[in-house]
Backbone as CSV, one residue per row, in Angstrom:
resi,resn,N_x,N_y,N_z,CA_x,CA_y,CA_z,C_x,C_y,C_z
1,UNK,0.839,-1.146,0.000,0.000,0.000,0.000,0.897,1.224,0.000
2,UNK,0.607,2.164,-0.921,1.492,3.315,-1.067,0.739,4.440,-1.725
3,UNK,1.124,5.673,-1.453,0.577,6.851,-2.121,1.701,7.496,-2.929
4,UNK,1.375,7.959,-4.129,2.357,8.608,-4.989,1.810,9.961,-5.421
5,UNK,2.694,10.934,-5.608,2.304,12.284,-6.008,2.466,12.455,-7.514
6,UNK,1.469,13.122,-8.145,1.478,13.359,-9.587,1.160,14.833,-9.827
7,UNK,2.043,15.592,-10.497,1.743,17.001,-10.790,0.802,17.130,-11.990
8,UNK,-0.020,18.176,-11.974,-0.937,18.436,-13.083,-0.398,19.588,-13.926
9,UNK,-1.105,19.899,-15.008,-0.731,20.992,-15.900,-0.713,22.330,-15.156
10,UNK,-1.599,22.494,-14.193,-1.691,23.742,-13.425,-0.877,23.681,-12.133
11,UNK,0.058,22.772,-12.052,0.969,22.617,-10.917,0.252,22.232,-9.622
12,UNK,-0.906,21.624,-9.744,-1.582,21.046,-8.588,-0.980,19.657,-8.375
13,UNK,-0.916,19.223,-7.151,-0.398,17.889,-6.859,-1.586,16.973,-6.561
14,UNK,-1.666,15.873,-7.300,-2.671,14.845,-7.049,-1.967,13.647,-6.431
15,UNK,-2.652,12.966,-5.545,-2.089,11.805,-4.873,-2.830,10.565,-5.325
16,UNK,-2.064,9.527,-5.656,-2.622,8.243,-6.076,-2.302,7.232,-4.984
17,UNK,-3.341,6.608,-4.473,-3.227,5.603,-3.425,-3.372,4.237,-4.077
18,UNK,-2.394,3.354,-3.888,-2.406,2.030,-4.513,-2.465,0.920,-3.466
19,UNK,-3.231,-0.117,-3.779,-3.228,-1.346,-2.988,-2.796,-2.456,-3.938
20,UNK,-1.696,-3.128,-3.610,-1.102,-4.144,-4.473,-1.116,-5.501,-3.791
21,UNK,-1.546,-6.534,-4.518,-1.442,-7.912,-4.048,-0.077,-8.436,-4.489
22,UNK,0.713,-8.882,-3.550,2.080,-9.294,-3.867,2.159,-10.560,-4.712
23,UNK,1.230,-11.496,-4.529,1.364,-12.793,-5.172,1.408,-12.704,-6.699
24,UNK,0.516,-11.928,-7.327,0.478,-11.806,-8.790,0.785,-10.393,-9.276
25,UNK,1.290,-9.526,-8.394,1.604,-8.134,-8.732,0.353,-7.410,-9.252
26,UNK,-0.798,-7.793,-8.758,-2.073,-7.233,-9.211,-2.435,-6.007,-8.379
27,UNK,-2.786,-4.920,-9.040,-3.235,-3.721,-8.352,-4.714,-3.914,-8.050
28,UNK,-5.036,-4.046,-6.782,-6.397,-4.336,-6.360,-7.290,-3.102,-6.362
29,UNK,-6.685,-1.948,-6.072,-7.487,-0.730,-5.967,-6.565,0.476,-6.091
30,UNK,-7.106,1.551,-6.645,-6.406,2.823,-6.579,-7.423,3.930,-6.427
31,UNK,-6.997,5.027,-5.829,-7.829,6.206,-5.649,-6.997,7.438,-5.932
32,UNK,-7.647,8.498,-6.404,-6.963,9.746,-6.739,-7.626,10.879,-5.965
33,UNK,-6.829,11.734,-5.340,-7.347,12.902,-4.634,-6.293,14.002,-4.612
34,UNK,-6.770,15.229,-4.431,-5.858,16.357,-4.270,-5.533,16.583,-2.800
35,UNK,-6.386,16.067,-1.914,-6.214,16.310,-0.481,-6.358,15.003,0.298
36,UNK,-5.289,14.230,0.399,-5.396,12.961,1.136,-5.492,13.209,2.644
37,UNK,-6.405,12.526,3.258,-6.562,12.589,4.712,-6.646,11.156,5.226
38,UNK,-6.584,11.025,6.537,-6.697,9.693,7.129,-8.088,9.116,6.867
39,UNK,-9.122,9.963,6.872,-10.484,9.489,6.598,-10.589,8.978,5.163
40,UNK,-10.029,9.738,4.214,-10.069,9.336,2.803,-9.306,8.020,2.607
41,UNK,-8.162,7.894,3.244,-7.359,6.684,3.120,-8.093,5.476,3.713
42,UNK,-8.772,5.671,4.840,-9.557,4.588,5.431,-10.683,4.173,4.485
43,UNK,-11.310,5.154,3.823,-12.361,4.845,2.851,-11.795,4.047,1.673
44,UNK,-10.598,4.383,1.228,-9.961,3.639,0.131,-9.729,2.186,0.541
45,UNK,-9.365,1.969,1.791,-9.163,0.600,2.284,-10.482,-0.172,2.288
46,UNK,-11.568,0.499,2.711,-12.888,-0.155,2.682,-13.299,-0.489,1.256
47,UNK,-12.993,0.393,0.304,-13.332,0.130,-1.095,-12.480,-0.982,-1.687
48,UNK,-11.234,-1.100,-1.240,-10.348,-2.138,-1.760,-10.777,-3.532,-1.299
49,UNK,-11.324,-3.630,-0.096,-11.722,-4.923,0.480,-13.140,-4.823,1.040
50,UNK,-14.154,-4.772,0.171,-15.511,-4.489,0.640,-16.227,-5.623,1.360
51,UNK,-16.066,-6.862,0.980,-16.897,-7.950,1.504,-16.080,-8.982,2.241
52,UNK,-15.530,-8.632,3.336,-14.749,-9.559,4.164,-13.622,-10.234,3.372
53,UNK,-13.086,-9.559,2.401,-12.003,-10.120,1.602,-10.658,-9.531,1.966
54,UNK,-10.542,-9.018,3.173,-9.314,-8.346,3.598,-8.175,-9.344,3.771
55,UNK,-6.958,-8.911,3.475,-5.797,-9.797,3.669,-5.447,-9.918,5.146
56,UNK,-4.591,-10.859,5.455,-4.146,-11.018,6.847,-3.155,-9.932,7.238
57,UNK,-2.308,-9.539,6.290,-1.253,-8.564,6.572,-1.340,-7.389,5.620
58,UNK,-0.901,-6.235,6.109,-0.850,-5.019,5.315,0.505,-4.374,5.537
59,UNK,1.305,-4.322,4.477,2.621,-3.684,4.541,2.460,-2.254,4.070
60,UNK,2.892,-1.291,4.883,2.747,0.111,4.518,3.922,0.918,5.041
61,UNK,4.042,2.131,4.496,5.078,3.028,4.991,4.511,3.856,6.148
62,UNK,5.271,4.819,6.606,4.874,5.604,7.778,4.378,6.991,7.393
63,UNK,3.740,7.100,6.251,3.219,8.372,5.778,2.133,8.890,6.717
64,UNK,1.988,10.220,6.790,1.002,10.818,7.693,-0.433,10.555,7.259
65,UNK,-0.657,10.170,5.991,-2.033,9.900,5.566,-2.588,8.636,6.209
66,UNK,-1.742,7.855,6.822,-2.183,6.667,7.550,-2.361,7.051,9.023
67,UNK,-3.358,7.878,9.293,-3.592,8.396,10.638,-4.464,7.485,11.481
68,UNK,-5.034,8.067,12.531,-5.829,7.306,13.500,-7.038,6.638,12.868
69,UNK,-7.734,7.346,11.943,-8.906,6.746,11.291,-8.508,5.520,10.482
70,UNK,-7.388,5.617,9.792,-6.913,4.498,8.984,-6.546,3.320,9.881
71,UNK,-5.817,3.598,10.946,-5.389,2.533,11.861,-6.596,1.849,12.500
72,UNK,-7.604,2.646,12.872,-8.827,2.068,13.446,-9.537,1.179,12.429
73,UNK,-9.565,1.604,11.161,-10.201,0.810,10.106,-9.457,-0.504,9.892
74,UNK,-8.146,-0.454,9.897,-7.338,-1.671,9.729,-7.628,-2.657,10.854
75,UNK,-7.672,-2.175,12.073,-7.958,-3.052,13.217,-9.368,-3.624,13.131
76,UNK,-10.331,-2.795,12.717,-11.711,-3.258,12.606,-11.856,-4.348,11.545
77,UNK,-11.028,-4.308,10.529,-11.077,-5.309,9.461,-10.283,-6.563,9.821
78,UNK,-9.601,-6.556,10.960,-8.835,-7.727,11.398,-7.531,-7.909,10.645
79,UNK,-6.958,-6.828,10.163,-5.702,-6.877,9.402,-4.551,-6.535,10.340
80,UNK,-3.471,-7.285,10.220,-2.278,-6.994,11.002,-1.355,-6.104,10.164
81,UNK,-0.989,-4.945,10.715,-0.117,-4.014,9.995,1.349,-4.389,10.159
82,UNK,2.092,-4.220,9.091,3.542,-4.371,9.127,4.095,-3.040,8.632
83,UNK,4.775,-2.325,9.524,5.303,-1.009,9.174,6.726,-1.131,8.654
84,UNK,6.990,-0.480,7.550,8.351,-0.445,7.015,9.170,0.552,7.833
85,UNK,10.444,0.327,7.892,11.327,1.243,8.600,11.343,2.594,7.881
86,UNK,11.570,3.677,8.615,11.618,4.998,7.970,12.685,5.058,6.883
87,UNK,12.342,5.719,5.785,13.249,5.921,4.644,13.861,4.611,4.150
88,UNK,13.016,3.588,4.009,13.469,2.263,3.564,12.577,1.739,2.446
89,UNK,12.637,2.330,1.260,11.742,1.884,0.185,11.997,0.443,-0.250
90,UNK,13.189,-0.093,-0.026,13.479,-1.470,-0.422,12.638,-2.468,0.382
91,UNK,12.075,-2.052,1.512,11.216,-2.948,2.279,9.824,-3.061,1.654
92,UNK,9.506,-2.177,0.715,8.236,-2.209,-0.015,8.548,-2.289,-1.506
93,UNK,9.432,-3.180,-1.869,9.992,-3.217,-3.219,8.940,-3.418,-4.306
94,UNK,7.953,-4.284,-4.099,6.963,-4.551,-5.149,6.143,-3.320,-5.476
95,UNK,5.626,-2.645,-4.456,4.793,-1.477,-4.732,5.638,-0.310,-5.249
96,UNK,6.864,-0.176,-4.784,7.746,0.868,-5.314,8.032,0.613,-6.791
97,UNK,8.221,-0.647,-7.151,8.461,-1.011,-8.545,7.239,-0.699,-9.411
98,UNK,6.041,-0.993,-8.911,4.815,-0.715,-9.655,4.647,0.781,-9.876
99,UNK,4.925,1.568,-8.846,4.820,3.021,-8.993,5.812,3.514,-10.036
100,UNK,7.027,3.000,-10.019,8.008,3.364,-11.038,7.555,2.966,-12.432
101,UNK,6.957,1.792,-12.564,6.442,1.327,-13.852,5.337,2.240,-14.352
102,UNK,4.415,2.610,-13.475,3.328,3.503,-13.872,3.891,4.846,-14.315
103,UNK,4.875,5.354,-13.593,5.488,6.639,-13.986,6.185,6.528,-15.351
104,UNK,7.061,5.520,-15.493,7.856,5.400,-16.718,7.018,5.046,-17.934
105,UNK,6.050,4.135,-17.772,5.328,3.612,-18.927,4.000,4.315,-19.198
106,UNK,3.589,5.210,-18.306,2.305,5.884,-18.505,2.419,7.385,-18.257
107,UNK,2.642,7.791,-17.033,2.550,9.199,-16.660,3.611,10.082,-17.300
108,UNK,4.797,9.549,-17.572,5.844,10.343,-18.212,5.510,10.688,-19.661
109,UNK,4.490,10.061,-20.226,4.148,10.256,-21.629,2.831,10.990,-21.822
110,UNK,2.292,11.573,-20.765,1.015,12.278,-20.902,0.987,13.492,-19.990
111,UNK,0.087,14.388,-20.315,-0.132,15.574,-19.495,-1.395,15.340,-18.677
112,UNK,-1.282,15.503,-17.382,-2.417,15.310,-16.483,-3.085,16.663,-16.269
113,UNK,-4.383,16.746,-16.577,-5.127,17.985,-16.410,-5.825,18.059,-15.052
114,UNK,-6.450,16.944,-14.647,-7.211,16.940,-13.395,-7.336,15.510,-12.878
115,UNK,-8.012,15.371,-11.742,-8.146,14.060,-11.108,-8.937,13.088,-11.974
116,UNK,-9.981,13.577,-12.652,-10.776,12.700,-13.516,-9.966,12.149,-14.673
117,UNK,-9.171,13.003,-15.305,-8.322,12.557,-16.413,-7.261,11.576,-15.954
118,UNK,-6.667,11.851,-14.802,-5.665,10.932,-14.257,-6.296,9.579,-13.962
119,UNK,-7.483,9.597,-13.388,-8.174,8.349,-13.064,-8.481,7.544,-14.325
120,UNK,-8.982,8.197,-15.379,-9.274,7.509,-16.643,-8.005,6.914,-17.249
121,UNK,-6.917,7.685,-17.250,-5.658,7.182,-17.807,-5.117,6.008,-16.999
122,UNK,-5.241,6.064,-15.688,-4.773,4.953,-14.860,-5.630,3.707,-15.070
123,UNK,-6.941,3.868,-15.214,-7.800,2.707,-15.512,-7.372,2.054,-16.820
124,UNK,-7.113,2.872,-17.833,-6.677,2.350,-19.135,-5.341,1.627,-19.010
125,UNK,-4.392,2.234,-18.296,-3.088,1.608,-18.121,-3.196,0.317,-17.335
126,UNK,-4.049,0.278,-16.311,-4.163,-0.928,-15.493,-4.794,-2.077,-16.266
127,UNK,-5.686,-1.795,-17.214,-6.196,-2.873,-18.082,-5.034,-3.475,-18.880
128,UNK,-4.170,-2.618,-19.414,-2.978,-3.087,-20.134,-2.037,-3.834,-19.178
129,UNK,-1.769,-3.251,-18.012,-0.837,-3.822,-17.042,-1.280,-5.212,-16.588
130,UNK,-2.565,-5.387,-16.321,-3.067,-6.673,-15.839,-3.219,-7.714,-16.939
131,UNK,-3.542,-7.282,-18.151,-3.842,-8.245,-19.203,-2.770,-8.462,-20.246
132,UNK,-1.827,-7.513,-20.406,-0.865,-7.623,-21.510,0.594,-7.498,-21.094
133,UNK,0.891,-6.752,-20.045,2.283,-6.498,-19.675,2.850,-7.686,-18.916
134,UNK,3.888,-8.279,-19.470,4.492,-9.460,-18.846,5.459,-9.047,-17.733
135,UNK,5.687,-9.970,-16.804,6.568,-9.740,-15.662,7.529,-10.920,-15.550
136,UNK,8.803,-10.633,-15.409,9.776,-11.712,-15.234,9.515,-12.472,-13.939
137,UNK,9.082,-11.775,-12.890,8.790,-12.418,-11.607,7.611,-13.376,-11.686
138,UNK,6.803,-13.258,-12.743,5.659,-14.154,-12.948,5.932,-15.117,-14.093
139,UNK,7.206,-15.357,-14.372,7.632,-16.252,-15.460,7.076,-15.796,-16.807
140,UNK,7.213,-14.495,-17.059,6.768,-13.852,-18.303,5.269,-13.990,-18.542
141,UNK,4.511,-14.029,-17.458,3.059,-14.018,-17.541,2.568,-12.655,-17.072
142,UNK,1.283,-12.414,-17.191,0.676,-11.172,-16.740,-0.003,-11.403,-15.394
143,UNK,-0.343,-10.331,-14.658,-1.061,-10.528,-13.394,-2.367,-11.311,-13.571
144,UNK,-3.076,-11.096,-14.668,-4.228,-11.928,-15.010,-3.722,-12.980,-15.991
145,UNK,-3.643,-14.246,-15.588,-3.074,-15.273,-16.477,-3.775,-15.302,-17.843
146,UNK,-2.973,-15.566,-18.890,-3.490,-15.582,-20.260,-3.377,-16.983,-20.842
147,UNK,-4.262,-17.315,-21.772,-4.133,-18.610,-22.447,-2.985,-18.565,-23.456
148,UNK,-2.398,-19.707,-23.708,-1.352,-19.820,-24.727,-2.028,-19.907,-26.087
149,UNK,-1.578,-19.090,-27.033,-2.167,-19.093,-28.361,-1.247,-19.852,-29.323
150,UNK,-1.756,-20.916,-29.856,-0.991,-21.754,-30.779,-0.875,-21.064,-32.142
151,UNK,0.198,-21.338,-32.894,0.373,-20.727,-34.219,-0.773,-21.017,-35.194
152,UNK,-1.467,-22.136,-35.004,-2.555,-22.494,-35.916,-3.748,-21.545,-35.815
153,UNK,-3.830,-20.766,-34.733,-4.973,-19.866,-34.519,-5.019,-18.781,-35.591
154,UNK,-3.877,-18.327,-36.044,-3.842,-17.288,-37.068,-2.598,-16.429,-36.945
155,UNK,-2.609,-15.326,-37.687,-1.448,-14.439,-37.661,-1.493,-13.511,-36.451
156,UNK,-0.332,-12.964,-36.117,-0.210,-12.052,-34.980,-0.615,-10.661,-35.436
157,UNK,-1.500,-10.037,-34.660,-1.885,-8.659,-34.949,-1.582,-7.793,-33.728
158,UNK,-1.441,-6.500,-33.964,-1.152,-5.525,-32.916,-2.440,-4.791,-32.554
159,UNK,-2.723,-4.703,-31.263,-3.910,-4.002,-30.780,-3.429,-2.846,-29.901
160,UNK,-3.707,-1.593,-30.298,-3.262,-0.453,-29.477,-4.006,-0.393,-28.145
161,UNK,-3.275,-0.048,-27.093,-3.839,0.116,-25.762,-3.303,1.400,-25.157
162,UNK,-3.958,1.896,-24.145,-3.593,3.128,-23.446,-3.458,4.266,-24.465
163,UNK,-4.436,4.395,-25.330,-4.422,5.460,-26.330,-3.309,5.327,-27.350
164,UNK,-2.834,4.129,-27.610,-1.750,3.901,-28.563,-0.369,3.955,-27.946
165,UNK,-0.275,4.220,-26.668,1.015,4.287,-25.980,1.680,2.919,-25.904
166,UNK,0.878,1.877,-25.756,1.361,0.496,-25.713,0.550,-0.344,-26.680
167,UNK,1.013,-1.550,-26.939,0.308,-2.454,-27.843,0.256,-3.852,-27.242
168,UNK,-0.822,-4.541,-27.543,-1.024,-5.930,-27.152,-0.940,-6.744,-28.451
169,UNK,-0.367,-7.908,-28.399,-0.230,-8.752,-29.585,-0.976,-10.044,-29.375
170,UNK,-1.863,-10.357,-30.320,-2.659,-11.584,-30.254,-2.698,-12.259,-31.606
171,UNK,-2.992,-13.520,-31.565,-3.205,-14.259,-32.803,-4.695,-14.225,-33.132
172,UNK,-4.992,-13.903,-34.382,-6.384,-13.870,-34.839,-6.483,-14.577,-36.185
173,UNK,-7.598,-15.261,-36.374,-7.833,-15.937,-37.664,-8.064,-14.884,-38.741
174,UNK,-7.612,-15.185,-39.953,-7.727,-14.235,-41.053,-9.122,-14.079,-41.555
């Protein structure tokens, strides 16, 4: 779980809150706001795990947005918190890597106007990230496992994703 800052065209700072499942590198939830508070962060946690689907452990940093309301929500959900040491991003390596990937492969190539635009672009990127972007840690699979396409299915075609920023390749019959 991590929050990242994103500047807009008008020099406003938007914050993106991410919840990542470590097993398949799947982003379970994200939220965008200009004013993160402990109440907002607690609400994001409720949205990430709505129906008793909360994990046993929650690894997080010591950011101030994880205030008393957030801590109370975590305890109410029966989640055990694991706090990373101060100034130790290597203790949250998976989520730090995902944030870097989102920056390098998405945000560095677009201009963010407002929270709605950022949210739409992140939804588009996450569809690509979960369904098409391979990971070496997952044995060159995607967070959402894909079927193997045999050569007999047809020729390989390119499908633009994220507004043409990335492409997905599939076999399709002629």
